[in-house]
KETOR-285230 format. One record per residue: y, x, z of N, C-alpha, C in turn; residue number from 1. Coordinates in Angstrom, 2 decimals. Last residue first. Layout:
BEGIN
ATOM      n_Y      n_X      n_Z     ca_Y     ca_X     ca_Z      c_Y      c_X      c_Z  seq
ATOM        Y        X        Z        Y        X        Z        Y        X        Z  NUM
...
% end
This chain:
BEGIN
ATOM      n_Y      n_X      n_Z     ca_Y     ca_X     ca_Z      c_Y      c_X      c_Z  seq
ATOM     2.81   -11.27     1.80     2.22   -12.27     0.88     0.72   -12.32     1.03  152
ATOM     4.07    -9.34     3.25     3.55   -10.50     3.98     2.93   -11.56     3.08  151
ATOM     5.05    -7.44     1.44     3.99    -7.07     2.38     3.31    -8.28     3.01  150
ATOM     7.01    -7.22    -0.40     6.03    -8.30    -0.59     4.86    -8.16     0.37  149
ATOM     9.73    -5.64    -1.74     9.15    -6.12    -0.48     8.29    -7.34    -0.73  148
ATOM     8.70    -3.63    -4.51     9.60    -4.59    -3.90     8.94    -5.07    -2.63  147
ATOM     8.46    -0.56    -6.32     7.97    -1.52    -5.34     9.09    -2.39    -4.79  146
ATOM     9.59     1.33    -8.06     9.08     0.08    -8.60     8.75    -0.98    -7.54  145
ATOM    10.30     3.58    -6.65    11.32     2.94    -7.47    10.89     1.57    -7.98  144
ATOM     7.85     4.32    -5.55     8.90     3.81    -4.68     9.97     3.08    -5.48  143
ATOM     6.52     5.37    -7.79     6.02     4.16    -7.16     7.11     3.52    -6.30  142
ATOM     7.94     7.70    -8.26     7.96     6.64    -9.27     7.52     5.32    -8.67  141
ATOM     7.27     9.06    -5.89     8.68     8.82    -6.23     8.80     7.69    -7.26  140
ATOM     4.49     9.26    -6.05     5.09     8.41    -5.03     6.55     8.10    -5.36  139
ATOM     2.24     9.24    -8.33     3.59     9.78    -8.24     4.36     8.86    -7.31  138
ATOM    -0.97     9.24    -6.73     0.08     8.63    -7.54     1.38     9.38    -7.36  137
ATOM    -4.49     9.65    -6.79    -3.18    10.06    -6.30    -2.13     9.48    -7.25  136
ATOM    -6.62     6.72    -6.97    -6.12     8.02    -7.45    -4.79     8.38    -6.79  135
ATOM    -8.82     5.50    -4.60    -7.55     5.27    -5.27    -7.02     6.62    -5.73  134
ATOM   -12.09     5.04    -4.83   -11.14     6.09    -4.47    -9.88     5.86    -5.28  133
ATOM   -14.57     3.05    -3.59   -13.41     3.08    -4.48   -12.45     4.13    -3.96  132
ATOM   -18.05     4.00    -3.38   -16.73     3.75    -2.79   -15.62     3.82    -3.83  131
ATOM   -20.67     2.25    -4.94   -19.89     3.48    -4.91   -18.52     3.18    -4.31  130
ATOM   -22.41    -0.08    -2.76   -21.79     0.34    -4.02   -21.05     1.65    -3.84  129
ATOM   -23.20    -1.03    -0.37   -24.19    -0.25    -1.12   -23.65     0.26    -2.44  128
ATOM   -20.46    -0.51     1.94   -21.43    -1.32     1.20   -22.40    -0.41     0.47  127
ATOM   -18.70     1.33     2.91   -19.64     0.71     3.86   -20.67    -0.17     3.18  126
ATOM   -16.77     2.18     1.22   -17.99     3.00     1.30   -19.04     2.37     2.20  125
ATOM   -14.56     0.60     1.50   -15.46     0.29     0.38   -16.74     1.14     0.40  124
ATOM   -13.39     1.86     3.77   -13.77     0.44     3.79   -14.79     0.14     2.70  123
ATOM   -12.85     4.45     2.83   -13.75     4.24     3.96   -14.27     2.81     3.97  122
ATOM   -11.03     3.90     0.75   -12.27     4.63     0.48   -13.29     4.39     1.58  121
ATOM    -9.00     2.62     2.22    -9.70     1.90     1.16   -11.03     2.59     0.83  120
ATOM    -8.22     4.75     3.94    -8.70     3.48     4.49    -9.50     2.71     3.44  119
ATOM    -7.28     6.66     2.13    -8.45     6.96     2.96    -9.06     5.68     3.52  118
ATOM    -5.02     5.31     1.14    -6.09     5.74     0.23    -7.39     5.97     1.01  117
ATOM    -3.53     5.08     3.54    -3.99     3.89     2.83    -5.14     4.22     1.88  116
ATOM    -2.97     7.75     4.06    -3.71     6.96     5.06    -4.30     5.72     4.40  115
ATOM    -1.43     8.44     1.78    -2.76     9.06     2.00    -3.61     8.32     3.04  114
ATOM     0.88     6.69     2.25    -0.04     6.49     1.13    -1.39     7.20     1.32  113
ATOM     2.60     7.44     4.35     1.55     6.44     4.60     0.51     6.33     3.48  112
ATOM     4.35     9.36     3.24     3.54     9.70     4.42     2.37     8.74     4.58  111
ATOM     5.52     7.99     1.10     4.85     9.27     0.86     3.93     9.66     2.02  110
ATOM     6.67     5.82     2.45     5.60     5.59     1.49     4.81     6.88     1.25  109
ATOM     8.60     7.24     3.98     7.59     6.41     4.62     6.40     6.16     3.71  108
ATOM    10.22     8.44     2.03     9.40     9.28     2.91     8.30     8.49     3.61  107
ATOM    11.34     6.15     0.70    10.71     7.26    -0.03     9.76     8.04     0.88  106
ATOM    12.28     4.56     2.89    11.38     4.03     1.87    10.62     5.16     1.19  105
ATOM    14.00     6.23     4.35    12.81     5.65     4.98    11.79     5.21     3.93  104
ATOM    15.88     6.74     2.26    15.19     7.85     2.94    13.90     7.34     3.59  103
ATOM    16.87     4.20     1.69    16.17     4.95     0.63    15.36     6.08     1.23  102
ATOM    18.10     3.71     4.17    17.00     2.86     3.71    16.19     3.56     2.63  101
ATOM    20.06     5.70     4.11    19.06     5.71     5.17    17.85     4.87     4.75  100
ATOM    21.62     4.89     1.94    20.93     6.19     1.90    19.82     6.27     2.94   99
ATOM    22.56     2.41     2.91    21.76     2.46     1.68    20.98     3.78     1.58   98
ATOM    24.13     3.22     5.03    22.94     2.42     5.30    22.00     2.44     4.10   97
ATOM    25.10     6.67     4.58    25.32     5.24     4.44    24.02     4.51     4.76   96
ATOM    25.23     9.23     7.02    24.62     8.66     5.82    24.93     7.17     5.78   95
ATOM    26.90    11.98     8.20    26.79    10.53     8.25    26.25    10.03     6.93   94
ATOM    24.81    14.86     8.58    26.00    14.20     8.09    25.81    12.71     8.23   93
ATOM    22.55    15.63     9.85    23.63    16.61     9.75    24.92    15.99     9.25   92
ATOM    20.81    13.76    12.21    21.37    13.78    10.87    22.52    14.76    10.86   91
ATOM    17.76    13.42    13.98    19.12    13.94    13.85    19.54    13.91    12.39   90
ATOM    15.54    11.68    13.96    15.97    12.36    15.18    17.39    12.89    15.11   89
ATOM    14.48     8.67    12.90    15.31     9.79    12.46    15.89    10.41    13.72   88
ATOM    11.18     7.51    13.10    12.45     7.70    13.79    13.19     8.85    13.11   87
ATOM     8.62     5.11    12.35     9.41     6.28    12.02    10.71     6.30    12.81   86
ATOM     5.41     3.82    12.07     6.62     3.86    12.91     7.33     5.18    12.67   85
ATOM     3.69     1.93     9.62     4.05     3.23    10.17     5.36     3.14    10.95   84
ATOM     0.93    -0.14     8.93     2.32    -0.05     9.36     2.56     1.34     9.93   83
ATOM    -1.22    -1.14     6.22    -0.92    -0.29     7.37     0.58    -0.38     7.66   82
ATOM    -3.73    -3.09     4.66    -2.31    -2.92     5.00    -2.18    -2.04     6.25   81
ATOM    -5.81    -4.03     1.98    -5.63    -3.18     3.16    -4.14    -2.99     3.39   80
ATOM    -8.18    -5.79     0.23    -6.79    -5.80     0.69    -6.74    -4.96     1.96   79
ATOM   -10.31    -6.43    -2.46    -9.94    -5.52    -1.37    -8.46    -5.70    -1.06   78
ATOM   -12.98    -7.86    -4.08   -11.62    -8.11    -3.59   -11.40    -7.17    -2.41   77
ATOM   -15.13    -8.04    -6.94   -14.65    -7.39    -5.73   -13.25    -7.88    -5.37   76
ATOM   -15.80    -8.96    -9.39   -16.87    -8.94    -8.38   -16.41    -8.40    -7.04   75
ATOM   -13.50   -11.32   -10.82   -13.86    -9.93   -10.50   -14.93    -9.96    -9.41   74
ATOM   -13.02   -13.98   -11.10   -12.66   -13.10   -12.21   -12.97   -11.63   -11.97   73
ATOM   -13.94   -15.18    -8.75   -14.22   -15.83   -10.03   -14.00   -14.88   -11.21   72
ATOM   -13.31   -14.51    -6.13   -14.52   -13.94    -6.72   -14.93   -14.63    -8.02   71
ATOM   -11.00   -15.07    -4.85   -11.90   -16.21    -5.09   -13.23   -15.78    -5.72   70
ATOM    -9.69   -12.65    -4.88   -10.10   -13.20    -3.58   -11.09   -14.35    -3.74   69
ATOM   -10.26   -10.08    -6.99   -10.05   -11.53    -6.99   -10.58   -12.12    -5.69   68
ATOM    -8.52    -6.95    -7.16    -9.70    -7.78    -7.33    -9.30    -9.24    -7.31   67
ATOM    -6.36    -5.62    -4.58    -6.89    -5.68    -5.94    -8.18    -6.49    -5.96   66
ATOM    -3.72    -4.33    -2.74    -4.59    -5.48    -2.94    -5.08    -5.43    -4.39   65
ATOM    -2.26    -2.38    -0.19    -2.77    -2.49    -1.55    -3.71    -3.68    -1.59   64
ATOM     0.69    -1.44     1.71    -0.64    -2.00     1.51    -1.02    -1.98     0.05   63
ATOM     2.90    -0.66     4.29     2.39    -0.30     2.98     0.98    -0.85     2.86   62
ATOM     5.84    -0.86     6.16     4.54    -1.47     5.87     4.13    -1.11     4.46   61
ATOM     7.64     0.88     8.50     7.33     0.78     7.08     5.93     0.20     6.95   60
ATOM    10.17     0.56    10.77     8.75     0.29    10.57     8.56     0.11     9.07   59
ATOM    12.57     2.76    12.27    12.11     1.85    11.22    10.60     1.69    11.27   58
ATOM    15.57     3.97    13.70    14.16     3.60    13.86    13.79     2.62    12.77   57
ATOM    18.19     4.31    13.21    17.42     5.51    13.49    15.94     5.22    13.72   56
ATOM    20.01     2.27    12.93    19.32     2.74    11.71    18.47     3.98    11.96   55
ATOM    21.11     1.01    15.09    21.46     2.41    14.87    20.84     3.01    13.61   54
ATOM    20.70    -1.76    14.83    21.67    -1.26    15.80    22.10     0.17    15.48   53
ATOM    18.66    -2.39    13.05    20.04    -2.52    12.59    21.08    -2.00    13.57   52
ATOM    15.84    -0.79    12.32    16.59    -1.21    13.50    18.08    -1.23    13.12   51
ATOM    14.26    -1.96     9.38    15.09    -0.93    10.01    15.80    -1.54    11.20   50
ATOM    11.41    -2.48     7.74    12.20    -3.09     8.80    12.93    -1.98     9.54   49
ATOM     9.96    -2.95     4.66    10.74    -2.01     5.47    11.56    -2.80     6.47   48
ATOM     6.95    -3.27     2.84     7.97    -3.89     3.68     8.66    -2.80     4.49   47
ATOM     4.59    -3.83     0.19     5.58    -3.00     0.88     6.53    -3.85     1.71   46
ATOM     1.75    -3.39    -1.82     2.45    -4.24    -0.87     3.38    -3.35    -0.05   45
ATOM     0.68    -3.15    -5.15     1.18    -2.44    -3.97     1.99    -3.42    -3.12   44
ATOM    -2.21    -4.08    -6.68    -0.85    -4.54    -6.40    -0.43    -3.85    -5.10   43
ATOM    -4.44    -2.83    -9.21    -3.93    -2.91    -7.84    -2.50    -3.44    -7.79   42
ATOM    -6.52    -4.60   -11.47    -5.32    -3.78   -11.26    -4.81    -3.93    -9.83   41
ATOM    -9.05    -5.33   -12.49    -8.80    -5.31   -11.05    -7.61    -4.41   -10.74   40
ATOM   -10.63    -6.95   -15.05    -9.33    -6.42   -14.66    -9.17    -6.49   -13.14   39
ATOM   -13.77    -5.94   -16.24   -13.01    -6.92   -15.48   -11.75    -6.25   -14.97   38
ATOM   -14.19    -4.66   -19.49   -14.14    -4.40   -18.06   -13.31    -5.48   -17.39   37
ATOM   -14.01    -5.01   -22.24   -15.33    -5.13   -21.61   -15.34    -4.79   -20.13   36
ATOM   -11.08    -4.80   -22.48   -12.06    -3.93   -23.14   -13.39    -3.90   -22.41   35
ATOM   -10.31    -6.71   -19.81    -9.73    -5.66   -20.65   -10.86    -4.79   -21.18   34
ATOM    -9.92   -10.02   -18.74   -10.84    -8.96   -19.15   -10.11    -7.99   -20.06   33
ATOM    -8.51   -12.30   -18.22    -8.69   -11.35   -17.13    -9.65   -10.22   -17.46   32
ATOM    -8.56   -14.00   -20.35    -7.28   -13.38   -20.02    -7.42   -12.29   -18.96   31
ATOM   -11.17   -15.10   -20.32   -10.85   -14.02   -21.25    -9.54   -13.31   -20.93   30
ATOM   -12.72   -15.55   -17.15   -11.76   -16.04   -18.14   -11.31   -14.87   -19.00   29
ATOM   -16.19   -14.84   -16.68   -14.79   -14.49   -16.45   -13.91   -15.06   -17.56   28
ATOM   -18.87   -15.06   -17.10   -18.17   -16.24   -16.60   -16.68   -16.02   -16.39   27
ATOM   -19.84   -12.59   -17.77   -19.83   -13.62   -18.81   -19.03   -14.85   -18.40   26
ATOM   -20.03   -11.04   -15.52   -18.81   -10.93   -16.31   -18.72   -12.00   -17.39   25
ATOM   -21.28   -12.18   -12.55   -21.58   -12.08   -13.97   -20.28   -12.10   -14.77   24
ATOM   -22.31   -11.02    -9.37   -21.22   -11.42   -10.25   -21.61   -11.21   -11.71   23
ATOM   -23.95   -10.27    -7.37   -24.53   -11.11    -8.43   -23.48   -11.62    -9.41   22
ATOM   -22.57    -8.97    -5.41   -23.50    -8.17    -6.21   -24.10    -8.95    -7.37   21
ATOM   -19.39    -9.24    -4.55   -20.43   -10.13    -5.03   -21.39    -9.33    -5.92   20
ATOM   -17.43    -8.41    -1.77   -18.16    -7.93    -2.95   -19.26    -8.92    -3.28   19
ATOM   -14.49    -7.82     0.04   -15.46    -8.81    -0.44   -16.12    -8.24    -1.69   18
ATOM   -12.63    -6.83     2.66   -13.49    -6.30     1.61   -14.52    -7.37     1.27   17
ATOM    -9.60    -6.33     4.24   -10.52    -7.34     3.71   -11.31    -6.66     2.60   16
ATOM    -7.59    -5.47     6.95    -8.54    -5.00     5.93    -9.43    -6.17     5.54   15
ATOM    -4.53    -4.88     8.60    -5.41    -5.82     7.90    -6.33    -5.07     6.95   14
ATOM    -3.31    -2.90    10.05    -3.05    -4.28    10.45    -3.92    -5.30     9.72   13
ATOM    -3.45     0.17    11.47    -4.12    -0.63    10.44    -3.95    -2.08    10.89   12
ATOM    -0.59     2.05    12.21    -1.54     1.04    12.65    -2.15     0.37    11.43   11
ATOM     0.84     5.19    13.23     0.55     4.16    12.24    -0.54     3.25    12.78   10
ATOM     3.66     7.02    14.59     2.31     6.47    14.66     2.09     5.54    13.47    9
ATOM     5.96     8.65    14.04     5.46     8.46    15.39     3.99     8.01    15.43    8
ATOM     7.42    10.95    12.24     6.38     9.93    12.03     5.70     9.77    13.38    7
ATOM    10.76    11.72    12.04     9.57    11.84    12.86     8.65    10.66    12.58    6
ATOM    12.99    13.45    10.05    12.21    12.23    10.21    10.98    12.52    11.03    5
ATOM    16.08    14.66     9.98    14.77    15.01    10.51    14.05    13.71    10.82    4
ATOM    18.08    15.07     7.05    17.74    14.35     8.26    16.34    14.78     8.69    3
ATOM    20.47    15.57     4.74    19.48    16.27     5.52    19.28    15.52     6.83    2
ATOM    21.75    15.23     1.72    21.28    14.40     2.80    20.20    15.18     3.54    1
% end
């Protein structure tokens, strides 16, 4: 499968940063604590919208959410979402719709993830706390696990 993918642009569509400097871990429900640390596992948000007329244009949504929006089980809540615009300029062979979707998903996530990491670091650096730096991830493995949930 050889195709030329053009990354046209990206847009930040949502950022939320909440921090409670007076949060007390003693009040956290036991199910949400791991080894003396409050659990703030990230949840990856994803959406793919492909132009059904020609499959040559797509919008990929990628986001991350972690912490507790209610501030009851964690002192922090962060949600950030970006959209990327992509176009396939040429294809050397006819690809099935399934192959095209996999191509957009894999490459769109790989291209957008560094923008998302940077956005979260920048957003969380504006407070008085240490900025959160999302670690690099195996994008191929991440793509296989993510499901569409961007609008939740």
